[in-house]
C-alpha positions as CSV (number, residue, x, y, z in Angstrom):
1,M,-0.6,0.4,-0.6
2,T,1.5,3.4,-1.3
3,E,1.7,6.7,1.3
4,K,-1.3,7.7,-0.7
5,N,-3.0,5.1,-0.1
6,T,-2.8,4.3,3.4
7,V,-5.6,4.6,5.6
8,P,-4.5,8.1,7.9
9,A,-4.4,9.1,4.4
10,M,-7.1,8.1,2.9
11,F,-9.2,8.7,6.1
12,A,-12.6,11.5,5.8
13,K,-10.9,12.5,2.3
14,N,-14.2,12.8,1.1
15,V,-15.3,15.1,4.1
16,F,-15.6,18.8,5.3
17,N,-15.0,17.9,8.8
18,M,-13.1,20.4,11.3
19,E,-9.5,20.1,10.1
20,V,-10.6,21.1,6.8
21,M,-13.4,24.1,8.1
22,K,-9.7,25.0,10.4
23,S,-7.6,25.5,7.1
24,R,-10.5,26.7,4.8
25,L,-12.2,29.1,7.3
26,P,-10.8,32.6,9.3
27,K,-10.4,32.2,12.4
28,D,-12.9,34.3,13.6
29,I,-15.9,32.4,11.1
30,F,-14.0,28.9,12.4
31,K,-14.9,29.7,15.9
32,K,-18.2,30.9,15.3
33,L,-19.1,27.4,13.7
34,M,-17.0,25.7,16.6
35,R,-20.0,27.4,18.9
36,V,-23.0,26.6,16.8
37,M,-21.6,22.5,16.5
38,Q,-20.7,22.1,20.5
39,Q,-22.7,24.8,22.0
40,G,-25.8,24.8,19.9
41,E,-25.6,28.8,19.2
42,A,-27.1,29.6,16.8
43,L,-26.1,30.3,13.0
44,D,-26.1,33.6,11.8
45,M,-26.7,34.1,7.4
46,Q,-23.0,35.9,7.2
47,T,-21.2,32.7,8.6
48,A,-23.5,30.8,6.3
49,E,-22.1,32.8,3.3
50,V,-18.4,32.4,4.1
51,V,-19.1,28.4,5.1
52,A,-21.2,27.9,2.2
53,N,-18.5,29.4,0.0
54,A,-15.4,27.7,1.4
55,M,-17.3,24.2,1.3
56,K,-18.2,24.9,-2.5
57,D,-14.4,25.4,-3.5
58,W,-13.3,22.6,-1.1
59,A,-16.8,20.0,-3.1
60,L,-15.3,21.0,-6.7
61,E,-11.9,20.2,-5.8
62,Q,-13.2,16.8,-5.0
63,G,-14.5,16.2,-8.1
64,A,-18.5,17.0,-7.7
65,T,-20.7,19.5,-9.7
66,H,-24.2,19.7,-7.8
67,Y,-25.0,19.7,-3.8
68,T,-28.2,17.7,-2.0
69,H,-29.5,18.6,1.0
70,W,-30.0,14.7,2.7
71,F,-32.0,13.9,5.2
72,Q,-34.4,10.9,6.6
73,P,-38.0,11.1,5.9
74,M,-40.1,8.5,7.9
75,T,-39.7,5.7,4.2
76,G,-37.3,4.3,6.3
77,S,-34.1,5.4,4.3
78,T,-32.5,8.2,3.2
79,A,-33.8,11.0,0.4
80,E,-32.0,13.2,-1.4
81,K,-32.8,16.0,-4.2
82,H,-29.8,17.0,-6.6
83,D,-28.8,20.4,-7.7
84,S,-25.8,22.1,-9.4
85,F,-23.3,24.6,-8.3
86,I,-23.9,26.1,-12.1
87,T,-25.3,29.2,-13.1
88,P,-25.2,31.3,-15.5
89,A,-22.4,34.2,-16.8
90,P,-21.8,36.6,-19.0
91,G,-21.5,36.2,-22.6
92,G,-23.5,32.3,-22.2
93,K,-20.9,31.2,-19.8
94,A,-21.8,29.4,-16.7
95,M,-19.7,29.9,-13.6
96,M,-20.1,27.5,-10.5
97,E,-21.4,29.2,-7.2
98,F,-23.0,27.9,-3.9
99,S,-25.2,30.5,-1.3
100,G,-25.2,30.4,2.4
101,K,-29.6,30.0,1.8
102,A,-28.6,27.6,-0.5
103,L,-26.8,25.6,2.5
104,V,-28.9,26.1,5.2
105,K,-32.1,25.7,3.7
106,G,-34.4,23.3,1.0
107,E,-37.4,22.8,-0.3
108,P,-38.9,19.2,-1.0
109,D,-42.5,18.0,-1.7
110,A,-43.7,17.6,1.9
111,S,-46.6,16.0,0.9
112,S,-45.3,13.5,-1.2
113,F,-43.1,11.5,2.2
114,P,-45.3,9.6,4.6
115,S,-46.6,12.1,7.3
116,G,-49.3,10.3,9.1
117,G,-52.3,12.3,8.4
118,L,-49.7,16.1,9.5
119,R,-49.7,17.1,5.6
120,Q,-51.6,16.6,2.4
121,T,-51.1,16.9,-1.0
122,S,-52.6,20.2,-1.3
123,T,-50.6,21.1,1.5
124,A,-47.1,20.4,-0.3
125,R,-44.6,22.8,0.9
126,G,-42.3,21.7,3.5
127,Y,-38.3,22.6,4.3
128,T,-34.8,21.0,4.6
129,A,-32.5,22.4,7.1
130,W,-29.3,22.0,7.9
131,D,-27.2,20.1,10.8
132,P,-24.7,21.6,10.8
133,T,-23.6,19.3,13.9
134,S,-23.1,16.8,10.9
135,W,-20.9,16.4,8.9
136,C,-21.0,17.1,5.1
137,F,-19.6,14.9,2.5
138,V,-18.7,14.4,-1.4
139,K,-20.1,11.6,-3.0
140,E,-20.5,10.0,-6.1
141,G,-19.9,13.4,-7.9
142,S,-22.5,15.5,-5.5
143,L,-21.7,17.6,-1.6
144,Y,-24.7,15.8,0.7
145,I,-25.0,18.4,2.9
146,P,-27.1,16.0,6.2
147,T,-30.3,18.3,7.2
148,V,-33.5,18.3,9.3
149,F,-36.8,17.7,7.4
150,V,-39.5,19.6,8.4
151,S,-43.3,20.6,7.2
152,Y,-44.3,24.2,6.7
153,T,-46.0,24.7,9.5
154,G,-43.1,23.3,11.4
155,E,-44.4,19.8,11.9
156,V,-41.2,17.0,12.3
157,L,-40.8,14.9,9.6
158,D,-38.1,13.0,9.6
159,K,-36.2,11.0,11.9
160,K,-33.3,12.8,12.5
161,T,-34.9,16.2,14.1
162,P,-36.4,14.1,16.9
163,L,-32.9,13.1,18.1
164,L,-30.9,16.1,18.1
165,R,-33.8,17.5,20.1
166,S,-33.6,14.9,22.8
167,M,-29.5,15.1,22.8
168,D,-29.5,18.7,23.2
169,A,-33.3,18.1,26.2
170,L,-30.5,15.2,28.1
171,S,-27.4,17.8,28.0
172,K,-29.2,20.2,30.2
173,T,-30.6,17.4,31.7
174,A,-27.4,15.6,33.0
175,V,-25.7,18.9,33.4
176,R,-28.2,19.7,36.2
177,F,-28.2,16.5,37.5
178,L,-24.1,15.9,37.8
179,K,-23.9,19.5,39.8
180,L,-25.4,17.7,42.4
181,F,-22.6,15.7,42.5
182,G,-19.9,18.2,42.1
183,N,-19.0,18.5,38.6
184,E,-19.3,22.4,37.9
185,N,-17.5,22.3,35.2
186,V,-19.3,19.9,32.8
187,S,-21.1,22.6,30.3
188,R,-22.3,20.3,28.4
189,V,-23.2,15.6,27.7
190,T,-23.7,14.2,24.9
191,T,-24.6,10.6,23.9
192,T,-22.6,8.3,22.1
193,V,-23.4,5.2,20.1
194,G,-21.9,2.5,18.2
195,A,-24.0,0.1,15.8
196,E,-22.6,-3.6,15.1
197,Q,-24.2,-3.9,11.7
198,E,-25.2,-7.6,11.2
199,Y,-26.7,-8.0,7.2
200,F,-26.2,-11.1,4.3
201,I,-24.1,-11.4,1.3
202,I,-25.5,-13.4,-1.6
203,D,-24.9,-13.6,-5.1
204,K,-26.4,-11.4,-7.8
205,K,-27.3,-13.8,-10.3
206,I,-29.0,-15.8,-7.5
207,W,-30.9,-13.0,-6.6
208,D,-31.7,-12.0,-9.6
209,Q,-33.9,-15.1,-9.8
210,R,-35.9,-14.9,-6.4
211,E,-38.8,-12.0,-6.8
212,D,-39.4,-12.2,-3.2
213,L,-36.0,-11.2,-2.5
214,I,-36.4,-8.4,-5.4
215,L,-40.1,-7.4,-4.0
216,T,-39.4,-7.9,-0.4
217,G,-36.0,-8.0,0.9
218,R,-36.2,-11.6,2.7
219,T,-37.1,-14.9,1.0
220,L,-41.2,-16.4,1.0
221,F,-40.3,-20.0,0.5
222,G,-37.3,-22.1,0.9
223,A,-37.0,-24.7,2.3
224,K,-34.4,-25.5,5.3
225,P,-31.0,-26.2,3.9
226,P,-29.5,-30.2,4.8
227,K,-27.1,-27.6,6.5
228,G,-27.7,-24.5,8.4
229,Q,-25.6,-23.5,12.0
230,E,-25.9,-26.0,13.3
231,L,-21.8,-27.0,13.7
232,D,-21.2,-23.5,14.5
233,D,-19.1,-23.2,11.6
234,Q,-18.9,-19.8,10.6
235,Y,-18.9,-17.7,13.5
236,F,-15.6,-15.9,13.1
237,A,-14.1,-18.7,10.4
238,N,-12.2,-17.5,7.5
239,L,-13.7,-14.7,4.8
240,R,-14.5,-17.0,1.4
241,P,-11.5,-14.9,-1.2
242,R,-15.2,-12.8,-2.5
243,I,-15.9,-11.4,1.0
244,A,-13.2,-10.6,2.0
245,A,-12.2,-8.1,-1.1
246,Y,-15.6,-7.5,-0.5
247,M,-14.9,-5.9,2.8
248,Q,-11.7,-4.8,2.1
249,E,-13.0,-2.6,-0.4
250,L,-15.8,-1.6,1.6
251,D,-12.9,-0.5,5.1
252,E,-12.0,1.3,2.4
253,E,-14.9,3.5,1.0
254,L,-15.9,4.4,4.2
255,W,-12.8,5.8,5.9
256,K,-13.1,7.9,2.9
257,L,-16.3,8.8,4.1
258,G,-15.0,9.4,7.3
259,I,-17.2,6.5,8.9
260,Y,-14.5,4.2,11.3
261,S,-15.2,1.5,10.3
262,K,-13.2,-1.2,13.1
263,T,-14.3,-4.7,12.9
264,K,-16.1,-7.0,9.9
265,H,-15.9,-11.1,11.0
266,N,-18.3,-13.5,10.1
267,E,-21.6,-14.1,11.6
268,V,-23.0,-17.4,13.7
269,A,-25.4,-18.0,10.1
270,P,-23.8,-18.8,6.5
271,A,-23.9,-16.4,4.5
272,Q,-24.1,-13.8,7.1
273,H,-21.5,-11.4,8.0
274,E,-21.3,-7.8,10.7
275,M,-19.2,-4.8,10.1
276,A,-18.6,-3.2,13.7
277,P,-17.8,1.6,13.9
278,I,-16.3,3.2,17.0
279,F,-18.0,5.1,19.3
280,T,-19.4,8.5,18.3
281,T,-21.8,11.4,18.9
282,S,-25.3,9.7,18.1
283,N,-26.7,11.6,15.8
284,L,-23.6,11.5,13.7
285,G,-23.4,8.0,14.3
286,T,-27.1,8.1,12.5
287,D,-25.7,10.0,9.8
288,Q,-23.2,7.2,9.6
289,N,-24.9,4.6,10.0
290,E,-27.5,5.1,7.2
291,L,-24.7,6.2,4.8
292,A,-23.1,2.7,6.1
293,M,-26.1,0.6,4.9
294,E,-26.2,2.7,1.4
295,V,-22.3,1.7,1.1
296,M,-23.0,-1.4,1.6
297,E,-25.4,-2.5,-1.0
298,K,-23.6,-0.3,-4.0
299,V,-20.3,-1.8,-2.6
300,A,-21.3,-5.4,-3.1
301,L,-23.2,-4.9,-6.6
302,R,-19.2,-4.0,-7.9
303,H,-18.0,-7.3,-6.6
304,G,-21.3,-9.3,-8.8
305,L,-23.1,-9.7,-4.8
306,V,-25.9,-8.2,-3.0
307,C,-25.7,-7.3,0.4
308,L,-29.2,-8.0,2.4
309,L,-30.0,-5.9,5.5
310,H,-33.7,-7.0,5.8
311,E,-34.2,-8.9,9.7
312,K,-35.3,-12.3,8.3
313,P,-33.9,-12.9,5.0
314,F,-33.7,-17.0,5.4
315,E,-36.1,-19.1,7.6
316,G,-34.1,-21.8,9.8
317,V,-31.1,-18.9,10.4
318,N,-30.5,-16.6,12.0
319,G,-31.6,-12.8,11.7
320,S,-29.3,-9.9,11.5
321,G,-30.1,-7.3,14.4
322,K,-28.3,-3.7,14.5
323,H,-26.6,-3.5,18.8
324,N,-27.1,0.0,19.5
325,N,-24.3,0.8,21.9
326,W,-24.9,4.1,23.8
327,S,-23.3,6.1,26.7
328,M,-23.3,9.8,28.0
329,S,-20.1,11.6,27.5
330,T,-19.0,14.7,29.7
331,D,-17.3,17.6,27.7
332,D,-14.0,17.2,30.5
333,G,-14.4,13.7,29.3
334,Q,-16.0,11.3,31.8
335,N,-17.6,8.4,30.5
336,L,-20.8,8.7,32.6
337,L,-21.3,4.6,33.0
338,D,-17.7,3.6,33.6
339,P,-18.0,1.9,37.2
340,G,-14.9,3.4,37.7
341,D,-12.6,0.5,40.0
342,T,-15.0,1.0,43.0
343,P,-18.6,1.4,42.0
344,M,-20.4,1.4,45.4
345,E,-18.2,4.4,46.5
346,N,-19.0,6.0,42.9
347,L,-22.7,7.3,43.6
348,Q,-23.0,9.4,40.6
349,F,-22.9,5.9,39.0
350,L,-24.6,4.2,41.4
351,T,-27.5,7.0,40.9
352,I,-27.7,7.1,36.7
353,L,-27.5,3.0,36.5
354,C,-30.7,3.2,39.1
355,A,-32.2,6.4,36.8
356,L,-32.1,3.6,33.6
357,I,-33.4,1.1,36.0
358,K,-36.2,2.8,36.6
359,G,-36.8,4.4,33.3
360,V,-36.6,0.8,31.6
361,D,-39.2,-0.5,33.9
362,E,-41.4,2.4,33.8
363,Y,-41.2,2.9,29.6
364,A,-40.7,-0.4,28.3
365,D,-43.5,0.4,25.9
366,L,-41.5,3.0,24.4
367,M,-37.9,1.0,23.6
368,R,-39.9,-2.1,22.4
369,L,-41.8,0.3,20.4
370,S,-39.0,1.7,19.2
371,A,-37.5,-1.6,17.4
372,A,-40.8,-2.9,16.3
373,S,-40.5,-3.3,11.9
374,A,-42.6,-6.1,9.9
375,G,-39.3,-7.4,8.9
376,N,-37.9,-7.6,12.9
377,D,-40.9,-9.5,14.4
378,H,-39.8,-12.2,12.5
379,R,-36.3,-12.3,14.9
380,L,-37.5,-10.4,17.9
381,G,-37.9,-14.1,19.8
382,A,-36.4,-16.7,17.8
383,D,-33.6,-18.7,19.5
384,E,-30.9,-15.9,17.7
385,A,-32.3,-12.7,19.5
386,P,-33.7,-11.3,22.8
387,P,-37.5,-11.6,23.5
388,A,-40.3,-8.9,22.8
389,I,-39.8,-8.1,26.7
390,I,-37.9,-5.2,27.3
391,S,-35.3,-7.0,30.7
392,M,-31.7,-5.6,31.6
393,F,-29.0,-7.6,32.4
394,L,-26.4,-5.8,35.0
395,G,-23.6,-8.6,35.6
396,E,-22.7,-10.6,38.6
397,E,-20.5,-7.7,40.4
398,L,-22.9,-4.7,40.0
399,Q,-25.9,-7.0,40.8
400,G,-23.9,-7.8,44.2
401,V,-23.1,-3.8,44.9
402,L,-27.0,-3.3,44.2
403,D,-28.5,-5.7,46.7
404,A,-25.8,-4.8,49.4
405,I,-28.0,-1.2,48.6
406,E,-31.3,-2.7,49.6
407,D,-30.0,-4.9,51.8
408,D,-27.8,-2.1,53.7
409,T,-25.1,-4.6,53.9
410,V,-21.0,-4.0,52.5
411,F,-20.5,-5.8,48.8
412,R,-16.5,-7.3,48.7
413,T,-15.4,-7.2,45.4
414,Q,-14.9,-10.8,43.7
415,T,-13.1,-9.5,40.6
416,K,-10.1,-11.9,40.4
417,A,-6.8,-12.4,37.7
418,F,-8.4,-15.1,35.3
419,E,-6.2,-18.1,35.2
420,I,-5.5,-18.9,31.5
421,G,-3.1,-22.2,32.3
422,V,-0.7,-22.0,30.8
423,N,2.9,-21.1,32.2
424,A,3.6,-18.8,28.9
425,L,0.1,-16.9,28.3
426,P,0.4,-13.7,30.7
427,S,-3.4,-13.5,33.4
428,F,-5.7,-10.3,33.1
429,P,-7.9,-9.3,35.5
430,K,-11.3,-10.5,35.0
431,D,-14.3,-8.7,33.4
432,S,-16.7,-7.4,36.1
433,T,-19.4,-8.5,33.8
434,D,-19.9,-11.9,31.6
435,R,-21.5,-10.4,28.3
436,N,-25.2,-11.8,28.1
437,R,-26.4,-12.0,23.9
438,T,-29.4,-12.7,25.2
439,S,-30.3,-9.9,26.8
440,P,-31.8,-6.7,24.7
441,F,-30.2,-3.8,27.2
442,A,-27.4,-5.4,28.4
443,F,-24.6,-3.5,30.3
444,T,-21.3,-3.9,29.0
445,G,-18.6,-2.9,30.8
446,N,-19.1,1.2,30.2
447,R,-22.1,1.6,28.1
448,F,-25.6,-0.4,27.4
449,E,-26.2,-2.5,24.4
450,F,-29.3,-2.2,23.0
451,R,-29.1,-5.7,20.7
452,M,-33.3,-5.5,20.2
453,V,-32.7,-3.4,17.0
454,G,-33.5,-5.2,13.9
455,S,-30.6,-4.8,11.2
456,S,-32.1,-2.2,8.5
457,D,-33.5,0.3,11.6
458,N,-32.8,3.8,11.1
459,I,-31.2,4.1,15.2
460,A,-32.1,7.3,15.4
461,C,-35.8,6.2,16.7
462,P,-34.2,4.0,19.5
463,N,-31.7,6.7,20.5
464,F,-34.1,9.7,21.0
465,L,-36.1,7.8,22.6
466,L,-34.0,6.5,25.4
467,N,-32.5,10.3,25.5
468,T,-36.2,10.7,26.7
469,I,-36.4,8.3,29.1
470,V,-33.2,9.5,30.6
471,C,-33.8,12.6,30.8
472,E,-37.1,12.0,32.4
473,E,-35.2,10.0,35.3
474,L,-32.0,11.6,35.6
475,T,-35.0,14.9,35.9
476,W,-37.2,12.7,38.7
477,F,-33.9,11.9,40.9
478,T,-32.8,15.9,40.8
479,Q,-35.9,17.1,42.2
480,R,-35.3,14.7,44.8
481,L,-31.7,14.7,45.7
482,E,-31.2,18.9,44.8
483,P,-32.6,19.9,48.6
484,F,-29.8,17.9,49.7
485,A,-26.9,19.1,47.7
486,G,-23.9,20.3,49.1
487,K,-25.1,19.1,52.9
488,E,-23.8,16.2,55.4
489,G,-26.7,13.9,54.5
490,F,-26.6,13.7,51.3
491,E,-24.9,10.8,50.0
492,E,-27.2,8.5,53.2
493,E,-30.4,10.2,51.4
494,V,-29.1,9.0,47.8
495,K,-29.2,5.5,49.3
496,R,-32.1,6.4,50.6
497,V,-33.7,7.1,47.1
498,L,-31.3,4.2,45.5
499,K,-32.8,1.9,47.4
500,D,-36.9,2.7,47.4
501,V,-35.7,2.9,43.1
502,L,-34.4,-0.8,43.8
503,K,-37.6,-2.0,45.6
504,N,-40.0,-0.9,43.1
505,H,-38.1,-1.4,40.0
506,R,-35.4,-4.7,40.8
507,R,-38.2,-6.8,38.7
508,V,-36.4,-5.5,35.1
509,I,-33.2,-7.0,35.9
510,F,-32.9,-10.4,34.8
511,N,-29.5,-11.9,34.4
512,G,-30.6,-15.1,33.2
513,D,-31.1,-16.8,29.5
514,G,-33.6,-14.7,27.8
515,Y,-33.9,-16.8,24.6
516,S,-35.8,-19.5,27.3
517,E,-39.7,-20.2,27.8
518,A,-39.1,-20.0,31.8
519,W,-37.6,-16.9,31.1
520,V,-41.6,-16.2,29.2
521,Q,-43.5,-17.3,32.3
522,E,-41.3,-16.0,34.7
523,A,-41.2,-12.1,33.2
524,A,-45.4,-12.6,32.8
525,R,-44.9,-14.2,37.1
526,R,-43.1,-10.3,37.2
527,G,-46.0,-8.9,35.2
528,L,-43.4,-7.5,32.6
529,P,-45.6,-6.3,29.4
530,N,-44.7,-8.8,26.7
531,Y,-45.8,-6.7,22.6
532,P,-45.0,-9.7,20.6
533,S,-45.3,-7.6,17.2
534,T,-45.4,-4.3,16.2
535,V,-48.9,-4.3,16.2
536,D,-48.9,-5.0,19.8
537,C,-46.5,-2.6,20.8
538,M,-47.2,0.3,18.5
539,P,-50.3,1.8,19.4
540,H,-48.9,2.6,22.8
541,Y,-47.2,5.4,21.5
542,C,-50.2,7.4,22.1
543,D,-50.3,6.2,26.0
544,D,-50.8,9.5,28.1
545,K,-47.4,8.4,30.1
546,N,-45.4,8.4,27.2
547,V,-46.7,11.5,25.3
548,E,-46.1,13.4,28.0
549,I,-42.4,13.3,28.5
550,L,-41.8,13.7,24.6
551,E,-43.8,16.7,25.0
552,K,-42.5,17.9,28.3
553,F,-38.8,17.9,27.0
554,G,-40.0,19.6,23.4
555,V,-38.7,16.1,21.8
556,L,-42.2,15.9,19.5
557,S,-45.2,17.4,20.3
558,R,-48.7,14.4,21.1
559,D,-49.3,15.4,16.7
560,E,-46.5,14.2,15.4
561,I,-46.4,11.7,18.2
562,K,-49.8,10.5,16.5
563,A,-48.7,10.7,12.9
564,R,-45.4,8.5,13.8
565,C,-48.0,5.4,14.8
566,E,-49.6,5.8,12.5
567,I,-47.0,5.6,9.7
568,H,-45.0,2.8,11.2
569,L,-48.7,1.1,11.5
570,E,-49.5,1.7,7.8
571,K,-45.6,0.3,6.3
572,Y,-46.9,-2.6,8.6
573,S,-49.9,-3.5,6.2
574,K,-48.6,-2.0,3.2
575,T,-45.2,-4.9,3.7
576,R,-47.6,-7.7,4.6
577,R,-50.1,-6.7,1.7
578,I,-46.5,-6.6,-1.0
579,E,-45.6,-9.7,0.4
580,A,-48.3,-11.3,0.2
581,R,-49.3,-10.6,-3.2
582,T,-45.8,-11.4,-4.3
583,M,-46.5,-14.9,-2.9
584,I,-49.5,-14.8,-4.6
585,E,-47.9,-14.4,-7.9
586,M,-45.1,-16.3,-7.6
587,A,-47.4,-19.3,-6.7
588,R,-49.5,-18.5,-9.8
589,K,-46.7,-18.0,-12.5
590,L,-44.2,-20.5,-11.0
591,L,-44.6,-22.9,-8.5
592,L,-47.7,-24.4,-8.6
593,P,-47.4,-24.6,-12.5
594,A,-43.3,-26.0,-11.9
595,T,-45.6,-28.7,-9.9
596,L,-48.0,-29.2,-11.9
597,D,-46.0,-30.4,-14.4
598,Y,-43.5,-32.4,-12.7
599,V,-46.8,-33.8,-11.6
600,Q,-47.8,-34.4,-15.3
601,T,-44.3,-36.2,-16.1
602,L,-44.9,-38.6,-13.2
603,C,-48.3,-39.7,-14.7
604,S,-46.8,-40.3,-18.6
605,S,-44.1,-42.0,-16.3
606,I,-47.0,-44.4,-14.8
607,Q,-48.8,-45.1,-17.7
608,I,-45.6,-45.7,-20.1
609,K,-45.0,-48.5,-17.0
610,K,-48.5,-49.9,-17.3
611,N,-48.0,-49.7,-21.3
612,I,-45.5,-52.5,-20.4
613,G,-46.9,-54.4,-18.0
614,M,-44.5,-52.7,-15.2
615,T,-45.7,-51.5,-11.7
616,A,-45.3,-47.7,-10.4
617,V,-45.7,-48.2,-6.4
618,T,-43.2,-44.9,-6.5
619,E,-44.0,-43.0,-9.0
620,E,-48.1,-43.1,-8.0
621,A,-46.8,-42.9,-4.5
622,M,-45.2,-39.6,-5.5
623,A,-47.9,-38.5,-7.6
624,H,-50.3,-39.0,-5.3
625,Q,-48.9,-36.8,-3.1
626,L,-47.8,-34.1,-5.2
627,S,-51.2,-34.2,-6.6
628,D,-53.0,-33.1,-3.0
629,L,-50.2,-31.2,-2.0
630,A,-51.2,-29.3,-5.0
631,D,-54.7,-29.1,-4.5
632,A,-53.8,-27.8,-0.8
633,F,-51.5,-25.3,-2.7
634,Y,-54.2,-23.6,-4.5
635,D,-56.5,-23.4,-2.2
636,A,-54.0,-21.3,-0.1
637,I,-53.5,-19.5,-2.8
638,Q,-57.5,-18.6,-3.2
639,S,-57.4,-18.4,0.3
640,L,-54.7,-15.5,0.7
641,E,-55.8,-13.7,-2.0
642,Q,-59.2,-13.4,-0.4
643,R,-57.8,-11.9,3.2
644,V,-55.4,-9.9,1.7
645,N,-58.9,-8.2,0.1
646,K,-60.6,-8.1,2.6
647,A,-57.6,-6.8,4.9
648,C,-57.4,-4.2,2.6
649,E,-60.6,-3.0,2.9
650,V,-60.9,-2.6,6.6
651,S,-61.4,1.0,7.6
652,G,-59.0,2.6,10.4
653,I,-55.4,1.9,10.7
654,Q,-54.9,0.1,13.8
655,A,-57.5,-2.4,12.7
656,Q,-56.2,-2.9,9.2
657,A,-52.5,-4.0,10.8
658,E,-53.9,-6.1,13.1
659,A,-55.8,-7.5,9.6
660,F,-53.2,-8.4,8.0
661,H,-51.5,-9.8,11.5
662,D,-54.3,-12.0,12.7
663,S,-55.4,-13.1,9.0
664,V,-53.3,-12.7,6.6
665,L,-49.8,-13.6,8.1
666,P,-51.0,-17.3,9.1
667,E,-52.3,-17.7,5.8
668,M,-48.9,-16.3,4.7
669,E,-47.4,-19.1,6.2
670,R,-49.4,-21.5,6.1
671,M,-49.2,-21.5,2.2
672,R,-45.1,-21.5,2.7
673,T,-45.6,-24.9,4.4
674,I,-47.5,-26.3,1.9
675,S,-44.2,-25.3,-1.0
676,D,-41.9,-26.1,1.2
677,T,-42.4,-29.5,1.6
678,I,-43.2,-29.4,-2.4
679,E,-39.5,-28.2,-2.2
680,R,-38.5,-31.1,-0.7
681,I,-40.4,-33.7,-3.1
682,M,-39.2,-32.0,-6.3
683,P,-35.7,-33.0,-8.4
684,R,-33.9,-30.4,-8.2
685,D,-33.8,-29.3,-12.2
686,R,-37.8,-28.9,-11.8
687,Y,-38.1,-26.7,-9.2
688,P,-38.1,-23.0,-10.4
689,M,-36.2,-20.6,-8.8
690,P,-32.8,-20.8,-6.5
691,T,-32.8,-23.0,-3.0
692,Y,-31.3,-22.1,0.0
693,S,-28.1,-24.3,-0.2
694,E,-27.9,-22.2,-3.4
695,M,-27.9,-19.1,-2.0
696,I,-26.4,-19.5,1.8
697,Y,-23.7,-21.5,-0.2
698,N,-22.6,-20.2,-3.2
699,V,-20.5,-17.1,-2.2
């Protein structure tokens, strides 16, 4: 690798980051922009004009000819409209210009994006507004400007604005809280996130032959292969040459865009892999994860591959999640979720921990719905992902500390050196907590890992809801403790409050196997909510207690919450409708004709054998079996079509979603069972599309 192509040299080469700004902006403008980015100071148009000109000059040097306001509407993907820098010049010539106004504001059609009734076709105006807290970048000949998206009347129409609002609210709340513990120098608290991204890779030639993958992102038909993940031989295994080449280019493309792609490896299921970045602030991490998913898909195509980001593209093997590693940091360098060497003495950490325990218990419904989607419904609760029950894993040592607080006893640490048992290898300190991959919200040393999030999800939603929950609980603790701050009995009062919180909310702590059926029963005994599907949990978005805290901290209004609930439920119904109609089309045009054609072949063989005085026991048995299955398959097709049509006629967004969940989805599963049985009988050369073995083992 030449010096020009080393990682430090290529890293962020396409990003208008702080280093570039500092070198290209006047000192006073740079300082002003830093205050905007780091302290939330308002941006004036004079500053914007200077920044826009410098940004344009830099982008042109990177080969850009256009700019775009890049935003995250409620579609589940990003959106962009590209305008060139070109401006008419005298003599019929052209020049390249970019104004502060164009940088700061854009105007897409707000009625063309999901709004949950906030916008009508006749009221189309909406605005994108530059988010100066996130880096602009050049990609594919355009300058990308991260923005928020709001309606003409100010309603939030995107996923990023609530995140930015929640980060501001949490910072103000946490700064006030930290003063109780003597942190007088902290002026800002930021939330950080590292989103581990799981995905599948298959050959594009095979993807081209699967209409279900093309239209829905998952296989609607497909029998389990003879070998799945039973031997545990895929996880961390050697990378196949095509996958290694793909991952190498993916890393390089992500590094150029300033994304700290750190870890890559094979995941548990065949054809499944993972990319994990280094932590960064939540808003930047959200932008970078959306960008990473786009780059993953585009780089795959260059290698003749397809990257699948659906939560459950293949039945019978693990699905894909996006583990959301969340923490809080101060502007003076503290990680607020780092217990330190003596957790029992670290009252600040323990109070924050108990605030999280209280919040997770009181707002489990918000956390559950933050990871709700039609795709993730197939993954949650299977033998690979947390169940739909929200619980927390803390580990033995922290559990012991909390028990000591509740029981008024002294906790003595059990942490010891970890002996490997080989003389040539060193011993090292044992971590204070094991990792519990079955827990939806697990403490992992200096952060919490929210494992429930789906692989295709935008992480803004789980993070802004988590931030808001923490705001509410830190406010509660602050109001309880402020009268005692700086006084002799402060520590004792803190311990009394923690003891009360643990007594009332410890039911949400579970350090065992979250995959087990025993936990489902135990959770029910504890009174923990269990919302298996999107249809079950999404209506709780509008519960009074949830609306109250989202409005209290200025994150979302009641109308915006209602709109989001409707958008999610409407998307659920549309997703199921597309899946069902895709199944019907594939069944009628591919699978049923192929089955009947093979039955005809068997019948011809039977007749030929009879004509020459031979018996055809095998052919007759197969013909009878396939004929019966074909009849059942045809009935299922007819039934599914009727149920889909009936569900489409149901009025009311919630009622329609329930109809698709309760009536259409079970019939889809029945139809698949029949088809998969047929696949196991049919000869490979007569089955009309690639099988699971071909899809997940041929790269």
